[in-house]
TIZA-241114 format. One record per residue (C-alpha): residue number from 1; residue in one letter; x, y, z. Coordinates in nm, 3 decimals. Layout:
N
PT  nr rest       x       y       z
PT NUM    A       X       Y       Z
...
This chain:
549
PT  nr rest       x       y       z
PT   1    X   0.690   0.832   3.926
PT   2    X   0.562   1.088   3.672
PT   3    X   0.456   0.979   3.327
PT   4    X   0.735   1.020   3.073
PT   5    X   0.676   1.297   2.822
PT   6    X   0.593   1.192   2.469
PT   7    X   0.915   1.341   2.331
PT   8    X   1.124   1.124   2.565
PT   9    X   0.930   0.811   2.477
PT  10    X   0.965   0.876   2.105
PT  11    X   1.338   0.941   2.132
PT  12    X   1.388   0.620   2.328
PT  13    X   1.187   0.417   2.076
PT  14    X   1.383   0.558   1.782
PT  15    X   1.709   0.478   1.959
PT  16    X   1.593   0.122   2.021
PT  17    X   1.508   0.080   1.653
PT  18    X   1.849   0.213   1.554
PT  19    X   2.015  -0.041   1.785
PT  20    X   1.831  -0.323   1.606
PT  21    X   2.040  -0.243   1.300
PT  22    X   2.364  -0.404   1.413
PT  23    X   2.710  -0.344   1.265
PT  24    X   2.673  -0.600   0.986
PT  25    X   2.364  -0.417   0.860
PT  26    X   2.492  -0.063   0.899
PT  27    X   2.600   0.113   0.580
PT  28    X   2.974   0.194   0.599
PT  29    X   3.017   0.564   0.665
PT  30    X   3.207   0.631   0.344
PT  31    X   2.930   0.472   0.136
PT  32    X   2.635   0.665   0.282
PT  33    X   2.479   0.873   0.003
PT  34    X   2.487   1.249   0.060
PT  35    X   2.170   1.408   0.195
PT  36    X   2.113   1.584  -0.136
PT  37    X   2.105   1.258  -0.333
PT  38    X   1.733   1.229  -0.396
PT  39    X   1.705   0.893  -0.575
PT  40    X   1.856   0.626  -0.350
PT  41    X   1.710   0.327  -0.532
PT  42    X   2.042   0.314  -0.720
PT  43    X   2.239   0.270  -0.398
PT  44    X   2.228  -0.111  -0.366
PT  45    X   2.372  -0.168  -0.714
PT  46    X   2.612   0.128  -0.727
PT  47    X   2.752   0.123  -0.375
PT  48    X   2.947  -0.202  -0.398
PT  49    X   2.821  -0.292  -0.050
PT  50    X   2.595  -0.570  -0.174
PT  51    X   2.728  -0.891  -0.327
PT  52    X   2.611  -1.004  -0.670
PT  53    X   2.413  -1.282  -0.504
PT  54    X   2.243  -1.044  -0.263
PT  55    X   2.147  -0.819  -0.554
PT  56    X   2.019  -1.111  -0.758
PT  57    X   1.801  -1.226  -0.469
PT  58    X   1.661  -0.889  -0.367
PT  59    X   1.597  -0.780  -0.726
PT  60    X   1.390  -1.093  -0.788
PT  61    X   1.015  -1.123  -0.772
PT  62    X   0.848  -1.313  -0.490
PT  63    X   0.730  -1.572  -0.740
PT  64    X   1.083  -1.634  -0.865
PT  65    X   1.224  -1.650  -0.512
PT  66    X   0.972  -1.915  -0.412
PT  67    X   1.063  -2.123  -0.716
PT  68    X   1.435  -2.100  -0.637
PT  69    X   1.377  -2.200  -0.274
PT  70    X   1.153  -2.490  -0.374
PT  71    X   1.418  -2.617  -0.617
PT  72    X   1.682  -2.571  -0.343
PT  73    X   1.881  -2.339  -0.567
PT  74    X   1.855  -2.084  -0.287
PT  75    X   1.806  -2.141   0.083
PT  76    X   1.556  -1.945   0.283
PT  77    X   1.840  -1.840   0.511
PT  78    X   2.042  -1.671   0.235
PT  79    X   1.727  -1.507   0.097
PT  80    X   1.631  -1.380   0.441
PT  81    X   1.980  -1.248   0.514
PT  82    X   1.982  -1.062   0.181
PT  83    X   1.647  -0.896   0.244
PT  84    X   1.739  -0.808   0.603
PT  85    X   2.048  -0.630   0.474
PT  86    X   1.857  -0.441   0.204
PT  87    X   1.573  -0.355   0.444
PT  88    X   1.828  -0.218   0.691
PT  89    X   1.973  -0.001   0.415
PT  90    X   1.624   0.117   0.324
PT  91    X   1.563   0.217   0.685
PT  92    X   1.887   0.414   0.704
PT  93    X   1.808   0.602   0.383
PT  94    X   1.429   0.646   0.400
PT  95    X   1.316   0.580   0.761
PT  96    X   1.064   0.319   0.648
PT  97    X   1.065   0.070   0.939
PT  98    X   0.899   0.062   1.278
PT  99    X   1.055  -0.269   1.387
PT 100    X   1.335  -0.494   1.265
PT 101    X   1.415  -0.842   1.394
PT 102    X   1.670  -1.015   1.168
PT 103    X   1.792  -1.270   1.425
PT 104    X   1.439  -1.405   1.470
PT 105    X   1.388  -1.408   1.095
PT 106    X   1.708  -1.600   1.030
PT 107    X   1.615  -1.853   1.298
PT 108    X   1.278  -1.911   1.126
PT 109    X   1.448  -1.937   0.786
PT 110    X   1.697  -2.195   0.914
PT 111    X   1.416  -2.409   1.055
PT 112    X   1.235  -2.397   0.722
PT 113    X   1.551  -2.501   0.537
PT 114    X   1.599  -2.789   0.781
PT 115    X   1.239  -2.900   0.734
PT 116    X   1.282  -2.905   0.357
PT 117    X   1.612  -3.092   0.386
PT 118    X   1.469  -3.358   0.615
PT 119    X   1.126  -3.411   0.461
PT 120    X   1.166  -3.297   0.103
PT 121    X   0.840  -3.107   0.152
PT 122    X   0.756  -2.739   0.166
PT 123    X   0.576  -2.611   0.475
PT 124    X   0.337  -2.418   0.252
PT 125    X   0.296  -2.210  -0.059
PT 126    X   0.508  -1.924   0.083
PT 127    X   0.785  -2.146   0.218
PT 128    X   1.093  -1.943   0.301
PT 129    X   0.976  -1.609   0.158
PT 130    X   1.043  -1.299   0.371
PT 131    X   0.726  -1.087   0.385
PT 132    X   0.719  -0.736   0.532
PT 133    X   0.423  -0.624   0.739
PT 134    X   0.268  -0.286   0.810
PT 135    X   0.304  -0.170   1.170
PT 136    X  -0.056  -0.247   1.269
PT 137    X  -0.022  -0.624   1.219
PT 138    X   0.011  -0.760   1.571
PT 139    X   0.303  -0.994   1.635
PT 140    X   0.348  -1.145   1.979
PT 141    X   0.610  -0.950   2.173
PT 142    X   0.626  -0.662   1.923
PT 143    X   0.480  -0.314   1.951
PT 144    X   0.207  -0.199   1.715
PT 145    X   0.222   0.171   1.797
PT 146    X   0.039   0.293   1.484
PT 147    X   0.225   0.618   1.546
PT 148    X   0.123   0.685   1.909
PT 149    X   0.376   0.727   2.189
PT 150    X   0.122   0.586   2.437
PT 151    X   0.148   0.250   2.258
PT 152    X   0.526   0.229   2.282
PT 153    X   0.643  -0.065   2.494
PT 154    X   0.297  -0.221   2.478
PT 155    X   0.387  -0.545   2.298
PT 156    X   0.110  -0.753   2.146
PT 157    X  -0.007  -1.055   2.342
PT 158    X  -0.135  -1.228   2.030
PT 159    X  -0.072  -1.246   1.658
PT 160    X  -0.300  -1.097   1.396
PT 161    X  -0.487  -1.377   1.221
PT 162    X  -0.309  -1.298   0.893
PT 163    X   0.027  -1.329   1.069
PT 164    X  -0.076  -1.676   1.186
PT 165    X  -0.181  -1.773   0.834
PT 166    X   0.143  -1.649   0.684
PT 167    X   0.340  -1.851   0.938
PT 168    X   0.147  -2.167   0.847
PT 169    X   0.217  -2.098   0.480
PT 170    X   0.590  -2.080   0.550
PT 171    X   0.651  -1.706   0.524
PT 172    X   0.935  -1.543   0.718
PT 173    X   0.859  -1.222   0.908
PT 174    X   1.153  -0.988   0.950
PT 175    X   1.029  -0.630   0.984
PT 176    X   0.734  -0.399   1.037
PT 177    X   0.691  -0.075   0.848
PT 178    X   0.614   0.284   0.937
PT 179    X   0.268   0.444   0.924
PT 180    X   0.113   0.783   1.001
PT 181    X  -0.054   0.860   1.332
PT 182    X  -0.363   0.637   1.366
PT 183    X  -0.302   0.537   1.000
PT 184    X  -0.530   0.825   0.903
PT 185    X  -0.295   1.054   0.709
PT 186    X  -0.209   1.014   0.340
PT 187    X   0.162   1.042   0.424
PT 188    X   0.362   0.823   0.661
PT 189    X   0.459   1.059   0.941
PT 190    X   0.408   1.035   1.316
PT 191    X   0.552   1.163   1.642
PT 192    X   0.720   0.831   1.729
PT 193    X   0.933   0.743   1.427
PT 194    X   0.908   1.058   1.220
PT 195    X   0.862   1.078   0.844
PT 196    X   0.922   0.812   0.579
PT 197    X   1.087   0.937   0.259
PT 198    X   1.028   0.826  -0.098
PT 199    X   1.338   0.635  -0.217
PT 200    X   1.279   0.757  -0.574
PT 201    X   1.302   1.118  -0.457
PT 202    X   1.358   1.188  -0.091
PT 203    X   1.201   1.532  -0.120
PT 204    X   0.870   1.358  -0.194
PT 205    X   0.628   1.149   0.011
PT 206    X   0.599   0.772  -0.020
PT 207    X   0.231   0.814   0.065
PT 208    X   0.024   0.673   0.346
PT 209    X  -0.083   0.505   0.540
PT 210    X   0.113   0.206   0.405
PT 211    X   0.401   0.435   0.309
PT 212    X   0.666   0.246   0.500
PT 213    X   0.574  -0.060   0.295
PT 214    X   0.581   0.129  -0.035
PT 215    X   0.922   0.283   0.040
PT 216    X   1.068  -0.052   0.145
PT 217    X   0.935  -0.227  -0.166
PT 218    X   1.044   0.046  -0.406
PT 219    X   1.395   0.031  -0.257
PT 220    X   1.406  -0.347  -0.292
PT 221    X   1.404  -0.424   0.080
PT 222    X   1.103  -0.650   0.034
PT 223    X   0.963  -0.854  -0.253
PT 224    X   0.615  -0.878  -0.105
PT 225    X   0.450  -0.679   0.172
PT 226    X   0.110  -0.639   0.330
PT 227    X  -0.064  -0.309   0.403
PT 228    X  -0.415  -0.186   0.476
PT 229    X  -0.663   0.049   0.310
PT 230    X  -0.955   0.245   0.459
PT 231    X  -0.947   0.549   0.233
PT 232    X  -0.665   0.473  -0.007
PT 233    X  -0.390   0.358   0.228
PT 234    X  -0.272   0.083  -0.007
PT 235    X  -0.329   0.258  -0.337
PT 236    X  -0.193   0.604  -0.250
PT 237    X   0.153   0.483  -0.138
PT 238    X   0.168   0.234  -0.425
PT 239    X   0.104   0.520  -0.666
PT 240    X   0.364   0.745  -0.502
PT 241    X   0.635   0.483  -0.556
PT 242    X   0.523   0.313  -0.878
PT 243    X   0.443  -0.034  -0.743
PT 244    X   0.136  -0.260  -0.758
PT 245    X  -0.133  -0.322  -0.502
PT 246    X  -0.476  -0.480  -0.468
PT 247    X  -0.749  -0.317  -0.259
PT 248    X  -0.986  -0.610  -0.197
PT 249    X  -1.345  -0.585  -0.087
PT 250    X  -1.406  -0.647   0.279
PT 251    X  -1.444  -1.016   0.354
PT 252    X  -1.189  -1.165   0.113
PT 253    X  -0.881  -1.132   0.339
PT 254    X  -0.877  -1.146   0.716
PT 255    X  -0.845  -0.822   0.915
PT 256    X  -0.891  -0.990   1.251
PT 257    X  -0.679  -0.893   1.553
PT 258    X  -0.496  -0.603   1.389
PT 259    X  -0.437  -0.275   1.570
PT 260    X  -0.652   0.020   1.463
PT 261    X  -0.627   0.390   1.530
PT 262    X  -1.008   0.409   1.513
PT 263    X  -1.096   0.082   1.685
PT 264    X  -1.460  -0.013   1.641
PT 265    X  -1.518   0.217   1.344
PT 266    X  -1.702  -0.006   1.096
PT 267    X  -1.908   0.240   0.893
PT 268    X  -1.638   0.206   0.628
PT 269    X  -1.430  -0.107   0.665
PT 270    X  -1.053  -0.129   0.659
PT 271    X  -0.912  -0.407   0.441
PT 272    X  -0.573  -0.575   0.410
PT 273    X  -0.397  -0.623   0.080
PT 274    X  -0.065  -0.711  -0.084
PT 275    X   0.193  -0.468  -0.222
PT 276    X   0.464  -0.575  -0.466
PT 277    X   0.669  -0.472  -0.766
PT 278    X   0.478  -0.697  -1.007
PT 279    X   0.117  -0.787  -1.073
PT 280    X   0.216  -1.152  -1.073
PT 281    X   0.321  -1.131  -0.708
PT 282    X   0.000  -0.953  -0.612
PT 283    X  -0.200  -1.236  -0.772
PT 284    X   0.019  -1.497  -0.602
PT 285    X  -0.053  -1.351  -0.258
PT 286    X  -0.426  -1.308  -0.319
PT 287    X  -0.482  -1.663  -0.440
PT 288    X  -0.258  -1.813  -0.172
PT 289    X  -0.439  -1.637   0.111
PT 290    X  -0.786  -1.728  -0.017
PT 291    X  -0.676  -2.087  -0.081
PT 292    X  -0.576  -2.109   0.287
PT 293    X  -0.947  -2.073   0.375
PT 294    X  -0.916  -1.780   0.617
PT 295    X  -1.289  -1.805   0.690
PT 296    X  -1.201  -2.103   0.910
PT 297    X  -1.025  -1.861   1.148
PT 298    X  -1.206  -1.530   1.094
PT 299    X  -1.588  -1.524   1.104
PT 300    X  -1.599  -1.205   0.899
PT 301    X  -1.420  -1.359   0.601
PT 302    X  -1.659  -1.479   0.332
PT 303    X  -1.621  -1.847   0.238
PT 304    X  -1.557  -1.773  -0.129
PT 305    X  -1.288  -1.996  -0.286
PT 306    X  -1.051  -1.848  -0.542
PT 307    X  -1.235  -1.848  -0.874
PT 308    X  -1.094  -1.901  -1.221
PT 309    X  -1.183  -1.604  -1.444
PT 310    X  -1.208  -1.654  -1.821
PT 311    X  -0.973  -1.414  -1.999
PT 312    X  -1.160  -1.137  -2.184
PT 313    X  -0.963  -1.003  -2.476
PT 314    X  -1.193  -0.705  -2.523
PT 315    X  -1.305  -0.507  -2.221
PT 316    X  -1.566  -0.238  -2.176
PT 317    X  -1.405   0.029  -1.960
PT 318    X  -1.550   0.354  -1.827
PT 319    X  -1.300   0.638  -1.792
PT 320    X  -1.312   0.871  -1.492
PT 321    X  -1.134   1.177  -1.632
PT 322    X  -1.195   1.366  -1.310
PT 323    X  -1.417   1.315  -1.007
PT 324    X  -1.606   1.644  -1.033
PT 325    X  -1.407   1.792  -0.746
PT 326    X  -1.038   1.787  -0.838
PT 327    X  -0.883   1.772  -1.184
PT 328    X  -0.568   1.556  -1.183
PT 329    X  -0.232   1.729  -1.220
PT 330    X  -0.086   1.737  -1.573
PT 331    X   0.126   1.417  -1.551
PT 332    X  -0.173   1.214  -1.438
PT 333    X  -0.406   1.359  -1.701
PT 334    X  -0.148   1.287  -1.972
PT 335    X  -0.100   0.932  -1.844
PT 336    X  -0.474   0.869  -1.848
PT 337    X  -0.509   1.004  -2.202
PT 338    X  -0.212   0.797  -2.321
PT 339    X  -0.354   0.482  -2.163
PT 340    X  -0.698   0.538  -2.314
PT 341    X  -0.547   0.582  -2.662
PT 342    X  -0.360   0.253  -2.629
PT 343    X  -0.668   0.073  -2.501
PT 344    X  -0.870   0.198  -2.796
PT 345    X  -0.597   0.092  -3.035
PT 346    X  -0.606  -0.256  -2.880
PT 347    X  -0.978  -0.277  -2.953
PT 348    X  -1.123  -0.220  -2.608
PT 349    X  -1.452  -0.034  -2.577
PT 350    X  -1.415   0.298  -2.397
PT 351    X  -1.697   0.505  -2.247
PT 352    X  -1.696   0.787  -1.993
PT 353    X  -1.794   0.761  -1.626
PT 354    X  -2.011   1.035  -1.478
PT 355    X  -1.886   1.114  -1.124
PT 356    X  -2.226   1.249  -1.020
PT 357    X  -2.225   1.047  -0.694
PT 358    X  -1.861   1.103  -0.599
PT 359    X  -1.904   1.429  -0.401
PT 360    X  -2.173   1.274  -0.181
PT 361    X  -1.970   0.957  -0.125
PT 362    X  -1.659   1.150  -0.029
PT 363    X  -1.859   1.372   0.206
PT 364    X  -1.998   1.066   0.384
PT 365    X  -1.651   0.912   0.412
PT 366    X  -1.517   1.221   0.586
PT 367    X  -1.812   1.240   0.823
PT 368    X  -1.780   0.872   0.919
PT 369    X  -1.411   0.910   1.006
PT 370    X  -1.479   1.184   1.263
PT 371    X  -1.819   1.066   1.387
PT 372    X  -1.676   1.006   1.737
PT 373    X  -1.562   1.367   1.760
PT 374    X  -1.199   1.257   1.746
PT 375    X  -1.229   1.077   2.081
PT 376    X  -1.051   0.762   1.962
PT 377    X  -0.746   0.959   1.857
PT 378    X  -0.758   1.185   2.163
PT 379    X  -0.773   0.882   2.394
PT 380    X  -0.446   0.755   2.249
PT 381    X  -0.277   1.094   2.260
PT 382    X  -0.380   1.187   2.613
PT 383    X  -0.177   0.939   2.827
PT 384    X   0.152   1.097   2.718
PT 385    X   0.013   1.444   2.644
PT 386    X   0.112   1.396   2.282
PT 387    X  -0.026   1.674   2.061
PT 388    X  -0.238   1.635   1.752
PT 389    X  -0.028   1.648   1.441
PT 390    X  -0.127   1.935   1.207
PT 391    X  -0.238   1.682   0.941
PT 392    X  -0.507   1.559   1.183
PT 393    X  -0.666   1.891   1.270
PT 394    X  -1.007   1.765   1.156
PT 395    X  -1.003   1.508   1.439
PT 396    X  -0.921   1.776   1.693
PT 397    X  -1.201   2.005   1.574
PT 398    X  -1.465   1.736   1.512
PT 399    X  -1.797   1.722   1.697
PT 400    X  -1.928   1.384   1.809
PT 401    X  -2.259   1.280   1.655
PT 402    X  -2.527   1.074   1.829
PT 403    X  -2.635   0.719   1.760
PT 404    X  -2.945   0.827   1.568
PT 405    X  -2.740   1.057   1.343
PT 406    X  -2.488   0.779   1.286
PT 407    X  -2.765   0.541   1.185
PT 408    X  -2.888   0.799   0.935
PT 409    X  -2.535   0.820   0.799
PT 410    X  -2.537   0.443   0.752
PT 411    X  -2.870   0.471   0.572
PT 412    X  -2.735   0.739   0.339
PT 413    X  -2.424   0.532   0.271
PT 414    X  -2.627   0.224   0.182
PT 415    X  -2.849   0.424  -0.050
PT 416    X  -2.549   0.569  -0.231
PT 417    X  -2.402   0.220  -0.265
PT 418    X  -2.727   0.112  -0.431
PT 419    X  -2.726   0.412  -0.664
PT 420    X  -2.364   0.351  -0.762
PT 421    X  -2.442  -0.011  -0.850
PT 422    X  -2.745   0.102  -1.050
PT 423    X  -2.529   0.349  -1.242
PT 424    X  -2.282   0.070  -1.317
PT 425    X  -2.552  -0.175  -1.422
PT 426    X  -2.706   0.083  -1.655
PT 427    X  -2.389   0.058  -1.868
PT 428    X  -2.463  -0.287  -2.009
PT 429    X  -2.159  -0.512  -2.006
PT 430    X  -1.935  -0.268  -1.820
PT 431    X  -1.627  -0.444  -1.688
PT 432    X  -1.433  -0.176  -1.503
PT 433    X  -1.369   0.189  -1.431
PT 434    X  -1.026   0.328  -1.514
PT 435    X  -0.934   0.625  -1.298
PT 436    X  -0.639   0.813  -1.154
PT 437    X  -0.523   0.656  -0.830
PT 438    X  -0.454   1.007  -0.701
PT 439    X  -0.443   1.349  -0.867
PT 440    X  -0.064   1.342  -0.816
PT 441    X   0.238   1.141  -0.925
PT 442    X   0.372   1.226  -0.582
PT 443    X   0.403   1.549  -0.382
PT 444    X   0.650   1.717  -0.152
PT 445    X   0.629   1.624   0.214
PT 446    X   0.319   1.772   0.373
PT 447    X   0.157   1.832   0.036
PT 448    X  -0.083   1.538   0.001
PT 449    X  -0.418   1.712   0.042
PT 450    X  -0.673   1.506  -0.152
PT 451    X  -0.781   1.139  -0.127
PT 452    X  -1.109   1.156  -0.320
PT 453    X  -1.006   0.926  -0.604
PT 454    X  -0.939   0.636  -0.367
PT 455    X  -1.180   0.706  -0.079
PT 456    X  -1.496   0.682  -0.289
PT 457    X  -1.424   0.319  -0.370
PT 458    X  -1.382   0.239   0.000
PT 459    X  -1.737   0.357   0.064
PT 460    X  -1.883   0.139  -0.213
PT 461    X  -1.632  -0.137  -0.119
PT 462    X  -1.519  -0.213  -0.474
PT 463    X  -1.213  -0.418  -0.570
PT 464    X  -0.932  -0.212  -0.723
PT 465    X  -0.577  -0.253  -0.849
PT 466    X  -0.337   0.041  -0.858
PT 467    X  -0.067  -0.007  -1.121
PT 468    X   0.216   0.195  -1.277
PT 469    X   0.102   0.273  -1.632
PT 470    X   0.444   0.326  -1.787
PT 471    X   0.425   0.707  -1.793
PT 472    X   0.658   0.928  -1.592
PT 473    X   0.611   1.294  -1.502
PT 474    X   0.798   1.521  -1.742
PT 475    X   0.872   1.883  -1.654
PT 476    X   0.866   1.986  -2.020
PT 477    X   0.546   1.807  -2.122
PT 478    X   0.357   1.854  -1.796
PT 479    X   0.361   2.227  -1.741
PT 480    X   0.082   2.382  -1.527
PT 481    X  -0.244   2.441  -1.711
PT 482    X  -0.251   2.814  -1.796
PT 483    X  -0.628   2.822  -1.836
PT 484    X  -0.701   2.600  -1.536
PT 485    X  -1.048   2.661  -1.394
PT 486    X  -1.069   2.497  -1.049
PT 487    X  -1.365   2.273  -0.974
PT 488    X  -1.337   2.342  -0.600
PT 489    X  -1.108   2.500  -0.341
PT 490    X  -0.931   2.163  -0.315
PT 491    X  -0.878   2.165  -0.690
PT 492    X  -0.724   2.513  -0.673
PT 493    X  -0.494   2.407  -0.390
PT 494    X  -0.378   2.092  -0.572
PT 495    X  -0.289   2.287  -0.886
PT 496    X  -0.143   2.589  -0.707
PT 497    X   0.104   2.359  -0.531
PT 498    X   0.190   2.148  -0.837
PT 499    X   0.562   2.171  -0.916
PT 500    X   0.664   2.003  -1.246
PT 501    X   1.036   2.032  -1.168
PT 502    X   1.000   1.860  -0.831
PT 503    X   0.810   1.554  -0.961
PT 504    X   1.006   1.518  -1.286
PT 505    X   1.070   1.150  -1.358
PT 506    X   0.826   1.015  -1.101
PT 507    X   0.608   0.722  -1.215
PT 508    X   0.236   0.775  -1.266
PT 509    X  -0.015   0.515  -1.155
PT 510    X  -0.379   0.455  -1.243
PT 511    X  -0.636   0.232  -1.079
PT 512    X  -0.865  -0.023  -1.238
PT 513    X  -1.184  -0.071  -1.040
PT 514    X  -1.421  -0.367  -1.055
PT 515    X  -1.736  -0.427  -0.857
PT 516    X  -1.749  -0.563  -0.506
PT 517    X  -1.581  -0.901  -0.445
PT 518    X  -1.440  -0.918  -0.798
PT 519    X  -1.076  -0.955  -0.695
PT 520    X  -1.004  -1.233  -0.944
PT 521    X  -1.161  -1.034  -1.226
PT 522    X  -0.985  -0.706  -1.153
PT 523    X  -0.646  -0.880  -1.141
PT 524    X  -0.714  -1.053  -1.472
PT 525    X  -0.837  -0.729  -1.629
PT 526    X  -0.531  -0.540  -1.509
PT 527    X  -0.313  -0.791  -1.688
PT 528    X  -0.517  -0.730  -2.004
PT 529    X  -0.476  -0.353  -1.966
PT 530    X  -0.101  -0.389  -1.915
PT 531    X  -0.083  -0.606  -2.225
PT 532    X  -0.243  -0.320  -2.421
PT 533    X  -0.027  -0.040  -2.284
PT 534    X   0.306  -0.221  -2.234
PT 535    X   0.290  -0.523  -2.468
PT 536    X   0.663  -0.583  -2.504
PT 537    X   0.721  -0.566  -2.129
PT 538    X   0.432  -0.798  -2.047
PT 539    X   0.531  -1.044  -2.320
PT 540    X   0.884  -1.066  -2.180
PT 541    X   0.746  -1.129  -1.830
PT 542    X   0.513  -1.402  -1.956
PT 543    X   0.799  -1.565  -2.151
PT 544    X   1.017  -1.551  -1.840
PT 545    X   0.746  -1.717  -1.632
PT 546    X   0.693  -1.994  -1.887
PT 547    X   1.067  -2.062  -1.907
PT 548    X   1.075  -2.153  -1.538
PT 549    X   0.839  -2.449  -1.579
């Protein structure tokens, strides 16, 4: 029997996913927003389809949900049902999922509720909380296609180690989220499931490669999700949708037994990290995972317990105004300037960061990704004769390098890591770098062309938090720079394609970067930065947290 064509496989897989959204989870026809409604984040509250209780649950933070479950104010079952319904709506409006299994999730939730009823004890720190997972996290019996038709109907025979840990901690798995082909495009689009849309503006990208996660979270279909990052794949989608994420250094969280589009590529390591709507939930996940001692299951995880970090009221922060290659678009530049002014007003010491090493680091990153001549990607495309997507042309045109040349690339990388640390250490007492997460707020589909602001920190393996800084793009204030002098062809392209009308109202994110393995510190420093730039908002959150205890 001849091999099915990739188009047929993709169509069948999409149909199967659609069938997983049963009648109870399908938006009534008369309530479906029109195609020209760009912001669909208002749908849950305005449609009348969700009950007040469902809205209360799905609008809550993960931290609050866990407290309500622990106090038995809410059951895990009702929480899970609410998030399954909102995730199903998110899928219908943004195409953010790659798998959906509500019946299994509800069964798990019921068993957790029964355990709590019988024993009076929680299974673990995440008892009863639905957590969404990026497509590449293997779950027994589920596909992890990472955007390839050849991996359709190839269910995993084992769970990713993180999936096992989450189960032991009491989390409920209920869906997997869409990614780009091989997870190597800065937008979530592939030939299996198609393109994920940004729920804040469906003309814009939700980023990649964890763009299914970011869309789901921004819509409210998840309170806490897990993605991955090898060149910005956590931070880029978080920035496109205005949510929080932590890019940890390799070795803090387990990456074991996940699917990869570039399996065996370890010149720059992929890492897993949390995505959520609040910094508090990011910190909750990070501490909970480290406290579970993942090094007992994954030999590559460093046995570093979660460390208490003394709060520093005054930070020394270096500002990366641009990376020497691409000047950020006007909304991002304005947001960075506004944030720096507020930090200075709060008494923090501000210096400037010289991006002298950034071009070399970004060049090495690109060369490492295609060192196999694109063979890894080609091997996954070939069985179904699936074509290269246009966003991956560099993998199609790449030339494989030899072992000796690869070793020299490793040597160059290590030397640049040393130089970057020396540059940091030369600024006595430097706590962090504050930089754009991307040069964009978001972009139209197919327009994300530059990942330099995130990718550099993958090469040096530094800890980083991407956070919404409270500034939104404004078509009046953020007009194109009339006297713009491009730093590079990429810079010219970014600014030529900038459209202030299209991105009007979109949130702008920045990233705070600490040194390697300083996850606790970068989370604490981000809270300090938020206190300086959004004091009333942070104070209300802190008061709300205290009131629960």
